[in-house]
N, C-alpha and C positions, 0 to 999 in steps of 0.2 A: 264786682262779677270775678277780680282777681285775687280777693282777700287782701286783709292788710300787710304792710311791708314786715312787720316782724313775723308773722306767720310763714310769708314766703321767705323771709332769711332764715328762717328755723328749717324751712323745710330743705331749703340749698345746703345748710349746715349738715344735717342729716344726710343728705346724699353724699357729700363730700365725705363723712364719716365712713359712710357704708362702703363706700368708693375704695377708701384709704386700707379697709379692714379687709376687703376681698382682695386686694392688689398687693397686700404687705406679707412679707416673709416673717416666719416665726421671732424672728429676733425684734423687728420691727413691731410685731402685734403686743408685745409686752414693753415695749417703749409707750406704745401708745395707751398700755393699761396704767403705768406709772403716770402719764399726762392726765389722765382721765381721774386719776385718784388726788392727784395735785390740785387741779381744778376744782374738783369738788371740795376739798379742803379750803381751798380759798374763798370759793362760793360760802361755806358754811362759818367761814370769820368774817365775812362782812355781813353775812345775816345774822351773826352774834353780836356784833357792834351796834346794826341797827334794831335789835331788839325783835327781830323775824322769827319767830320758835316755829314756825312749821317749815319755814324755808332752811333754817338751819337744821332741824331734824331730817327733812329730805335730803339734804348736801351731804350729812355725815353718814347718813344710811348708806346714798350711792358710795362714797369712798368706801366704808366697810366691806361692800358688797363687789367691787373691784378689787379691794384687796386679799378677801377671803376666796371668793369665787372665780377669781380670775388670776392674780399672782400667785397665792397659796396653791390653788387648784392645778396650776402648772408646773409645778414643782415636780421632779421625778425623784421621789425618795431613796428608790434602789440604785440608781444609777450616779444621784448626787450626792450619796455617804453623807458626811457629816456636815457639809456644807448646805444642802438642802434642808438637812435636818434644822441645821440651826436659824435657815431663812425661814422656815415654817414656823418656828418659836418665834421669830420677831414679827411675821405677821400677824400671829396671834397676840402678841403684845400690842401691837398698833391698833388691833380691831377694838381691844380692850381699853386702851388710853383714848379711842373715838368715842365709845361708849359714856366713859366717865367725863369727856369734855363735853358731850350732848347734855348729860345728867348735870353737871356742875357749873355749865356754861364757863368752861376753861380754856382760854386763851391759849397760856402755857401748854396746855396738854395737846391743842391742834397745833402749834408751833412745833412741838417736840416731834409729832408726827410728819409733820412737812418736812423738818429737816432731816428726818431720817429716809422719807421716799426720795428726796433729792439726792442723798447721798448714793443710795442704791440706783435710782436712776442715771447718775453720771457715771458710775461705775459700769452700769449696763451697757451703755453707750460709748464706754472707753474699749469694749471686748467686741464690738460689730465686727460681723465679718468682713473681711477686706482691708479691715482697718489697720493701717499700718504705723507701728511705733514712732515717735517722733522724739529726737536728739535734741538738745540745745546747741548751739552754735558753740565752739570750742573759741 
């Protein structure tokens, strides 16, 4: 009558994501994109270890989609100048490495992109609106 627990859990999770997206400011949306790409790469890594080819391909494709059509598409190349251009090139590089990881079952390529995304996410989180700089106590 109510469906299985995994189906209900997935439905609740989807509602949570949709609610988060609809109430998030632009800065938070970019953090959500980073989180989604990192989660997809983690999923691909587990699928790769378990020799689940279809799941690996789907997870890598999702990560590429988020990077190219989310993170890269959000760049304003006119206003962002050289920084935006370099980020755009870095996102292209990441998508190429993910394609390589998929074709060659390369865990190092997945780890490389994961590390790059983690660094960018950390930097982005550090410039959150309203964030204050912290200084070490003397």
